[in-house]
FIGUKE-54169 format. One record per residue: residue in three letters; x, y, z of N, C-alpha, C in turn. Coordinates in pm, whole numbers, plus 32768, in hexadecimal, padded with zeros to 4 digits. Example, Ala and Ser with C-alpha at 12.3 -4.5 7.8 and 13.67 -1.06 7.14 Angstrom:
<sites>
Ala85277DC7830C84CE7E3E830C85287EB6830C
Ser85057F1F82C485577F9682CA850A80038313
</sites>
This chain:
<sites>
Met80557F8980008000800080008058807C8000
Gly802F80E27FB2807D815C7FA7806B81B6801F
Ala80A1822D8015809A828E8082800B82C18095
Tyr7FF382F8810B7F748337812E7F8983CE8128
Phe7F2A841780E97F3784A580D07EC884F48118
Pro7ECD8502819B7E63854F81E07E6C85E381C0
Val7DFA862381AE7DF586B481977DF986FA821E
Leu7E5A875282327E68879B82AF7E77882F8294
Arg7E45887F82EE7E5A890F82E67ED489368339
Val7F1589A283127F8289D783647F428A2883D5
Ser7F0C89DE84357EC98A1984A97F0189D78526
Thr7EEE8A1785977F2989E586147EFE89568632
Ala7E7C893B862F7E4A88B686557E7C884A85F7
Glu7E74886385757E9787FB85167F2D87E5850B
Met7F7B884E851B800C883C851B803C87F8859B
Asn7FFB8815860C801D87CD86877FF6873A867C
Ala7F85871F863A7F5A869486267FC3864885D6
Tyr7FF78686856E80608647851E80E086398570
Gly810586A385B4818386A385FF81888638866A
Ser8114860C869D810F85A887078110851986D3
Leu81128508865081198482861681A584488629
Ser81AF83C5862A823283858632827D839885AF
Asp8301839085B28350839C8538832E832D84D5
Glu830A82B8850982E4824A84B18268826F845F
Thr820582A884A3818A82D0845B81A7834183FB
Lys81F883A28425821A841283CD825D83E2834D
Ser82A98378835782EF834482E182908300827E
Leu821682E382AB81B5829C8257814A82F8821D
Ile814E8378824080E983D5820F812A844C81CA
Val80E18487816D810C85018128809885648132
Pro809585B6819B8024861181AB801A86778139
Ile7FA0869C81187F85870880BA7F658783810F
Leu7FC487DF81187FB28854816E7F6E88C58122
Glu7F0388F8815E7EBF896D81267EF189E9816F
Ser7F228A4881227F648ABF81587F0C8B0D81B9
Lys7F4E8B5582127F078BBA82607EC28C1B8202
Lys7E4F8C50822C7E048CAE81D97E288D3E81FD
Ile7E318D9181977E498E2081AB7DC38E6581BC
Thr7DB38EB182257D378EFB823A7D3F8F8181F4
Pro7CD08FB681BF7CD3903681777D1690A881C4
Pro7CFF90B882487D439126828E7DDB911C828C
Arg7E1090A382767EA1909182797EDD907F81EE
Ala7E8D909A81887EBC908280FF7F3390DA80DB
Ser7F39915381117FA591AF80EB802C91848123
Thr802B9136818E80A8910081C78099906981D8
Trp80649028817180418F9A817880B88F41819E
Trp81308F6A817881A58F14819081C08EFE8225
Ala818C8F59827A819E8F47830B815A8EC7833B
Thr80F28E9B82F380AC8E1E831681098DA7830C
Phe81718DB282B881C98D41829D82588D5682D1
Asn82688DB4832F82EE8DD4836283388D598396
Thr82F18D0483DE83328C8F841C830B8C0C83D8
Leu82D98C14835C82A88B9D831883108B2D8315
Gly838A8B4D82EC83F28AE782DE84178AA88362
Ser84388AFA83C584638AC4844683F08A7C848E
Tyr83778AB0848083038A7184C082EB89E58487
Leu82EA89DA840382D2895783C5834688F883DE
Tyr83C0892D83E3843288D483FE842588978489
Gly83F188E484E883DC88AF856F8379883C8572
Lys831F8837851182BD87CB850B82EA875984AF
Phe8325877B843C833F871883D483D086EB83CD
Ser842D873D83F884BB871E83E884D486F78356
Thr8500867E833D851D865582B284AD86058272
His843C85F382B783CC85A8827E838B85F9820F
Ser835B85B581A9832585F981348292861F8147
Phe8269868880FF81DE86B480FD81C58701807D
Ile8147870A8057811B875A7FE580ED87E0801B
Tyr8115884D7FD880EC88D28006809489147F9C
Asp801889317FC37FB689707F697FAC8A057F8B
Tyr7FDF8A587F347FE28AE97F497F598B2A7F36
Lys7F038AEB7EE77E848B297EBE7E2F8B587F33
Ser7E318B0B7FA07DDD8B2C80137DFA8BB7804B
Ala7E738BE880387E978C6C806C7E3C8CDA8034
Phe7E078CC47FBD7DB78D2A7F797D218D1E7F93
Asp7CF78CB77FDF7C688C987FE97C138D0C801B
Arg7C468D59807A7BF78DC680B27C068E488063
Leu7C5F8E4880027C768EC17FB27C238EC27F33
Gly7BEE8E4D7F0C7B948E487E997BD68E2F7E14
Glu7C588E3F7E087C9C8E237D8B7D2D8DFC7DA5
Ile7D658DAD7D4A7DF18D857D527E418DF17D0B
Asn7E768E4E7D567EA78ECD7D227F408ECE7D10
Glu7F6D8ED97C937FFC8EE17C76803A8F607CAF
Asn7FEB8FCA7CBA801E904B7CE7802F90537D7E
Leu800B8FE87DC380218FE17E5380B48FBA7E67
Thr810C901D7E75819C90027E7F81D490367F03
Asp82428FF97F2D828090247FAB82D8909E7F95
Glu832090C57FFC8371913F7FF483E391337F90
Asn840290B87F66846B90A37F02843490887E76
Gly83B090947E698371907F7DE783538FEE7DC5
Asn835F8F937E2683438F057E0E82AF8EE67E23
Asn82768E947DCB81EB8E6B7DDF81E38E057E51
Leu816A8DE17E7681568D8D7EEB81948D027EDA
Val81888CC77E6381C18C427E4C82588C467E60
Thr82998CA97E25832A8CB67E3283538CD47EC1
His83098D2E7F0383288D557F8C83228CDE7FEA
Cys82B38C937FE582A38C21804183068BB18021
Ser83208B9C7FA1837F8B347F7A840B8B547FAC
Gln84308BD27FA584B48BFB7FD484C08BE4806C
Lys84558C0280B584568BE88146846C8B548162
Met84278AFF811884338A6F812E84B98A388100
Asn84EB8A6C809185708A43806285DC8A6B80C4
Asp85D38AE480F986378B158159863B8ABE81D6
Ala85C78A8481F985C18A2E827085E7899D8252
Gly8603897F81D3862988F881AE85B7889481B0
Leu853D88C4819684C8886D819C84BA8818811D
Asn848787A0812F8474874280C183E4874E808E
Phe83C887BC8047833D87D7801E832987C17F88
Ile82AF879D7F67828587887EDC822287F97EBB
Pro824288517E5D81E788BE7E3D8169888C7DF6
Cys80FA88CE7E11807A88A57DD8803F89147D82
Val801788F17D097FC9894B7CB37F3F890C7CA3
His7EDE895E7C787E59892D7C5A7E4689267BC4
Phe7DE588D77B9A7DCE88C67B0B7DAE894A7AC7
Asp7D7B89AD7B147D558A2E7ADA7DAC8AA07B0F
Ser7E228A817B427E7B8AEB7B747EA38B497B03
Pro7EB08BCB7B1F7EDB8C297AB77F6C8C127A8E
Asn7F8F8C477A1A80158C2F79E280858C597A40
Trp80788CCE7A8180E58CFD7AD680FC8C9D7B4B
Tyr80918C647B7E80998C047BED80E58B887BBF
Ile80BD8B517B4D80FE8AD87B1881908AF47AF8
Asn81AC8B687AB882368B897A94828E8B997B11
Ser82538BCC7B7D82A08BDA7BF982C68B537C32
Val826E8AF07C23828D8A687C5182F38A267BF5
Val82E68A3C7B7383498A087B1483D48A397B39
Ala83DD8ABA7B5C845F8AF77B7B84A28AB97BF5
Leu84568A737C4984908A337CBF84E489B97C99
Arg84C4897D7C24850B89087BF1851288987C5A
Lys84A1887E7C98849988127CFB848B878D7CB2
Asp84B687227CF384B0869F7CB1842986597CC2
Ser83CC86997D0C834486657D1A82E086D77D0D
Leu826A86B67CDD820187197CC4817A86DB7CE7
Ala812187297D23809786FE7D3B803987587CEB
Ile7FD687197CAD7F6F87637C627EE8873F7CA0
Arg7EA487A37CD57E24878B7D187DB287A77CB6
Val7D6487407C9B7CF3874A7C407C7587457C94
Arg7C3087B57CA17BBA87BF7CF77B4187847CAD
Cys7B3986FF7CB07ACE86BA7C687A4486DE7C9D
His7A3D870F7D1879BC87357D50798487B57D11
Asp79D687F87CBF79AA88747C7F797188607BF3
Phe797887E67BBD794687D07B35791587407B26
Ser78C887277ABD788F86A37AA578EF864B7A55
Ser78D185CA7A4F7927856C7A09793185897974
Thr78CE85CF793D78D285EF78AE7946864B788C
Leu797E868D78F179ED86EA78DA7A7586AC78FA
Asp7A78862E79237AF785F079487B5D85F478D7
Glu7B3285D8785D7B8E85D777EA7BC8866277D2
Ile7B7386C877DE7BA3875277CB7C0887767837
Met7BEC874E78B17C48876B791F7CCD8722790D
Leu7CC686A878D77D41865F78BB7D9686AA7854
Gln7D5786DB77EB7DA0872A77877DDC87A777C5
Thr7D9187E7781D7DC2886078617E3F884078B3
Val7E3A87D378FE7EAD87AA79507F26878E78F8
Asn7F12874778897F81872578307FBC87A077ED
Gln7F6687F477B67F95886577657FC188DD77B8
Asn7F7688FD78217F948977786E7FFA896078DE
Ile800988E27909806288C8797A80D5886C7954
Leu80B787F179318120878D7922818287AD78B2
Glu815387E8784581AF880977D78219886D7802
Arg81FD88BC7868825F891D789882CC88DC78EC
Phe82B3886179188314881B796C836387B2791E
Asn835287AE789A839387477849842A87457856
Glu846387B9787184F587C478748533876E78E1
Phe84EF87637955852A871379C084CA86AC79FA
Ser8454869C79C283F6862E79DE83F186067A72
Pro83B386577AC783AA86317B55834C85BB7B6B
Arg835F85767BD982FE85117C03827B85597C20
Thr820E85297BE5819185747BEA812385287C34
Tyr80E7856E7C968071853A7CDB7FF8858A7CAB
Ile7F9285457C7C7F1585887C577EAE85697CC3
Ile7E8285D17D087E2285C27D767D9685D67D3E
Leu7D48856C7D3C7CBD85727D107C6885907D8B
Asp7C42860F7D987C0786417E147B6E864B7E06
Phe7B2985F37E4F7A9785F47E507A6086357ECF
Tyr7AB686607F277A9186A67FA37A2386587FEA
Asn79B986998018794B8653805C78CB8657800A
Val78D986707F89786386797F31783385EB7F11
Pro77B485CD7F2A778185467F0B779A85217E79
Thr77D284AC7E6277F284827DDB77EB83EB7DD3
Ser77DC83B87D5B77D083287D48785982EA7D2E
Glu786082667D4578DB821F7D2578F782267C8F
Glu788D82297C41789D82327BAF78E082B57B89
Arg78BA83237BCB78F883A67BAF798D83A37BD2
Ile79AD83697C437A38835F7C6E7A8783087C0D
Leu7A4B82997BE77A8F823C7B8C7AAD827E7B06
Asn7A5182D07AD67A6883167A577AE083737A61
Ala7AEA83BB7AD17B5C84167AE47BDF83C87AEC
Ile7BDF83587B337C5983077B3E7C8382D37AB5
Asn7C24829D7A6B7C44826A79E57C7982D67989
Thr7C42834F79957C6C83BE793E7CF983EC795F
Phe7D12840A79DE7D9284477A037E0383E17A11
Ser7DE083617A187E4A82FC7A1B7E9282F27996
Arg7E5F833779307EA2833878AE7F19839878AA
Val7F2C83E679137FA3843C791B801B83E37936
Asp807C83E578DC80F0838D78E7813B83A1796A
Gly814F833279B081A583357A26816C83787AA0
Cys80EF83A27A9C80B783E97B0F808B83877B7B
Glu807F83B97BF58045836D7C637FC483B27C8B
Leu7F5683677C947ED483A17CB27EB8839A7D48
Val7E8284077D7B7E5A84117E077DC4842F7E0A
Leu7D7683D77E467CE683EB7E517CC8842E7ED6
Ser7C8F84A77ED07C7584F67F497BDF850C7F59
Leu7BA784DF7FC97B1884F07FE37AFC84D98077
Thr7A86850580A47A6484F1813179CE84E68143
Asn79A8849681A6791D848E81D3790D84C48260
Cys797684FD8296796E8532831E790D85AA8320
Pro78B185B08381785586238389789F86A7839A
Glu78618712836878A087968372789A87CD8400
Asp783787A3844D782B87D484D777F18766852D
Ala77DA878585AC77AF8720860C771887208623
Ser76CC875F85CA763C876C85DF75F186E785D6
Val76338680859D75EE85FF858A75E285B0860D
Val762985DA8676761A859786F875EC85FE875F
Gly75A785CF87C575748628882C75DA86448898
Pro75BC86A588F0761586C489617623864B89BD
Met7692864289FF76B285D58A5D76A2854C8A1B
Thr76DA854389A176CE84C98950775584A58915
Phe77718423890F77DA83EE88BA7795838D885C
Gly778683B787DE7734836687857764836586F6
Phe7723831086A7774082FF8619771C837E85CC
Ala777783A98574775D8420852377538400848E
Ala77A883A6845C77A5838283CD77FB830783B6
Ala77D982BC834F782C824A832778A5827C82DA
Arg7912823382E4798D8258829C7987821F820D
Asp7929825181C1791C822481367995824F80E3
Asp79D982BB810D7A4F82E980C57AB9827B80BE
Leu7ADB824281317B3F81D781347B0B815780F2
Arg7A8A813B81047A5080C480C57A5A80CD802D
Val7A3881417FF47A4081537F637AD081437F34
Phe7B2D81807F7C7BB981737F567BE680E27F57
Asn7BC480997FC17BEE800D7FCA7BB67FBB7F57
Ser7B3C7FDA7F2F7AFF7F947EBE7B4A7FAF7E3D
Leu7B6B802E7E267BAE80557DAA7C41802A7DA8
Ser7C8080267E1C7D0F80047E207D287F737DFA
Asn7CC17F217DFE7CD17E967DD07CED7E917D3A
Thr7CB87EF47CF27CCD7EFC7C617D437F547C3F
Phe7D517FC47C887DBB80257C6D7E23801C7CDE
Gln7E867FC87CC97EE77FA87D327F3B80207D5B
Asn7F4C80817D027FA280F47D207F53816F7D4D
Leu7ED4815B7D6D7E8081C97D9D7E9E81E57E30
His7EAE82657E537EC7828D7EDE7E4882C97F1A
Phe7E4082C57F9F7DCA82F87FE67DE7837E8029
Ser7D8683D780207D8C845980637D038477809C
Asp7D0084B381137C8184E381497C9985658193
Tyr7C2E859E81C97C37861D82117C3B860882A7
Thr7C6B859482D27C6F8568835E7BE58581839A
Val7BE085C184107B5E85DD844E7B4786738459
Arg7B8586BE83FC7B73875083FC7B4D877D836F
Val7ACE8774834F7A9F87A682CE7AA1883E82CE
Asn7A7C887A833D7A82890B834C7AFA893083A3
Ala7B2B89A8838F7B9E89D783DD7B7889EB846E
Glu7BDC89E284C77BC28A0185537BA28A96855F
Pro7B588ABD85C67B348B4A85D57BAE8BA585D7
Asp7BA58C13858E7C118C76858C7C208CB08618
Arg7C9D8CBC86457CB58CF186CB7C7F8D7F86DA
Glu7C738DC6866A7C428E4F86707BAB8E578657
Ala7B6E8DE5863A7ADF8DE6861C7A8F8E01869C
Arg7A238E49868B79CC8E6686FD795E8DFC8702
Ile79708D9B875C790C8D33876C78D88D3887FC
Asp785E8D0E880D78228D09889278528C8988D6
Tyr78C68C928912790A8C1D894978B08BCC89A6
Tyr78658C0F89FD78168BC98A62779C8B838A28
Asn77798BA489AC770B8B5F8969773F8AFA8902
Thr77B78AC5891977EF8A5D88C3780689DF8917
Tyr7828897388D2783F88F3891278D388CD8905
Ile7906888089637986883D8951796687B9890A
Lys79A687A0889A79838729884B7A0186EE880B
Ile79FC866C87F77A6B862787B87A3585C58752
Phe7A7185C686DC7A52856686727AB384F18683
Tyr7A7A847A86957ACC840486B07AAF839B8645
Thr7B16837385FD7B078315858E7B15828585BE
Ser7AB4823285967AC181A285AC7AE981628528
Glu7AF580E185267B22809E84AC7AC280B48437
Asp7A4280C4845479E280D383E67981814783F7
Ser7995819B845E793682068478797B828584AA
Tyr793482F4849A795A837184DD78FD83808555
Met7938838B85CA78EE839C864679088429867B
Ile78AB845D86C978BC84E28704789784DD8797
Gly78EF851587EA78D28529887778B885BD888F
Lys784D85DD88D77821866888E377F286858972
Ser782686EF89AB780287168A34777A875E8A35
Ser7752878A8AAA76E787ED8AB2772188748A8C
Leu76CD88DA8A81770089608A66776689878AD2
Ile77C989D38AAB783089FC8B0B77F08A488B7F
Lys77898A998B6577478AE38BD076FB8A858C2F
Asp76E18A0A8C01769C89A68C5476FE893C8C87
Asn7773896A8CB077D989128CEA781788B38C83
Gly781E88E08C05784D888B8B9978DC885C8BA7
Ile793488B18BDB79C188898BE879CF88158C4A
Asp798B881E8CBB799287B18D1B794A87348CE8
Asn78DB87488CA3789086D68C6E78DC868A8C02
Phe793B86CD8BC37985868A8B5879DB86188B8D
His79FF861C8C0B7A4985AC8C4779F7852B8C3B
Ser797485358C52792184BC8C497911848E8BBA
Ile791584EB8B5A791284C48ACC799084758AAA
Cys7A0384A48AD87A80845C8AC07A7E83D38B04
Lys7A4283CC8B7B7A35834C8BBF79DF82EC8B6C
Glu797683218B2E792182CE8AD9796E829B8A5F
Ile79C382F08A267A1682C689B47A74825589DF
Val7AB982698A4E7B1A82068A7E7AD681808A9C
Asp7A5C81838ACD7A1581088AF079CE80C78A79
Ser79D381088A04798A80D5899079DA806A8946
Asp7995802388F079D67FBA889F7A327FF28833
Val7A22807388127A7080AB87A47AF280EE87D3
Tyr7B0480FD88547B7C814088867BF780EC8866
Ala7C5E812D88307CD480E587FF7D3980C4886D
Gly7D2C810488E17D8B80EA894E7DE18162896C
Glu7E07817389E97E4C81ED8A127ED681FC89D6
Thr7F13818F89A77F998198896C7F96819A88D2
Phe7F1E819988987F14819188067F48820F87C3
Ser7F29828287FA7F54830287C07F58836B882E
Ala7F9683DC880F7F97844B886F7F0A847A888C
Gly7EB5847B88257E2A84A388377DE084468894
Asp7DF483C388847DB1836288DB7DE2836E896B
Asn7E62838A897C7E97839D8A037E5984178A45
Ala7E45848389F77E0884FC8A2E7D7684E28A56
Ile7D2D84958A047CA284738A267C9E84228AA7
Tyr7CFB83C58AB57D0083758B307D1B83CE8BA9
Arg7D7D84288B9D7D9C84808C0E7D2784DB8C30
Cys7CDE85068BCA7C6885578BE47BFD85068C2D
Ser7BEF84878C077B8C84328C4A7BAE841D8CDD
Glu7C2F84258CFF7C5E84168D897C67849B8DD2
Arg7C3A85058D8F7C3E858E8DC67CCD85BE8DE2
Lys7D2A858B8D967DB585B88DA07DD6861F8D34
Leu7D7986328CD87D8886938C6C7D0386D78C58
His7D04875C8C4F7C8987A88C397C8C87E58BAD
Met7C1F87D58B657C1188108AE07BAE88838AEA
Ser7BE288FB8AE37B8C89708AF87B7F89C78A7C
Asp7BC389A18A0F7BB389EE89937B91898F8921
His7B8489C588A97B5A897388377BD1893887EB
Ser7C47896E88007CBA894687B17CEE88BC87D8
Lys7CF588A0885B7D32882288887CE287A6885D
Pro7C5D87A5886C7C14872F883A7C26871987A3
Ile7C33878687587C50877886C97CD8873386B7
Glu7D3B876486FE7DC3872A86F57DC186958714
Tyr7D7E866E877F7D7F85E287A97D30858A8749
Gly7CC085BE87157C72857186B67CBB855B8633
Val7CFF85C386027D4B85B885857DC185588597
Asn7E06856486097E78850D86237E4E847A8624
His7DE2845C866A7DAF83D2866E7D8783A285E3
His7D4383F885977D1483D285127D8783AE84B5
Ile7DF083FF84B47E6183E4845C7EA583618483
Gln7EB7834D85067EF782D185337EA28257850D
Leu7E20826085217DC881EF85017DC581D3846C
Thr7DB3823C841B7DAA8229838A7E2B81F38351
Ser7E9B8228837E7F1C81F683517F2C81638374
Thr7F01813C83EC7F0980B084157EB0805883BF
Gln7E35808683A37DDA803783517E11802482C3
Leu7E4A808B828A7E7E808282037EF3802181FB
Arg7F44801E82617FB57FBF82647F857F30826D
Gln7F137F1A82AD7EE17E9282C17E997E5D8248
Asn7E707EB481EC7E257E8881767E817E558107
</sites>
């Protein structure tokens, strides 16, 4: 079985979740990192957002490889803007790549099937020996697969002919409901790219915890994402698996104004075939203290992997024993993501 490609954001919770993995697990996964987002008020000095990008990621990844997707940086700005340059006149792709190169990081640059020319040319100029191309299949129907394949070949791959990098094509279905037939059509189409490795990216994890009630540890959704992959991998031996772990939506922005006391402490916990959610009462209704009993319910359940299985599982156990208190939203995200990556990596190795 090939590597596992979990989609992670460059955020505190998700980077801590990765950082707490064992070196053995890190060697078996290639995370797809989605860049920090630039907020409109900070657009004029956007480069300050990435001041410590290289050293920060080195502290988490050291020499382990990862894919870096620059596109996410522009999500809140509304356009992928070439004129967004730093004080030295470098565009965002060049700026961030230089930070990562200076830190000695083993990163694979990512372009999208519809990236503008300046973006693609900036990645070409890096002359890296590996390249990722993200094809957002959730944005178009199967009738356009052939056109998208031509776009990838003509607008992207032909520019790399001079040094022919190892190429990963990420077929990204996100959490949009889709049929196995639709996925199969995309695999058959893009597998015609010579020498490429295909990564199937999709998730069935719920976007929020509304599917379970307060003071509950219960079933949220079946892991059809992994089931579909396992079915297809019997035919396509070189197909890799990618998912969005248990964070379809980003963790709350530290600067966001949320009514903290009217929220719940919650953790998404992955079992072998299901997504489970543990949810406290409202924080204003003693939710932080009540979350200890939710963790106790997880530990006593048939799906708990054991306190030594992962850093996340150990934290849940300590919380169940009231030796660890979870009073914010970031830590349960970190522990749930950490457990999910460890479990999924283990399952893929066993198949």
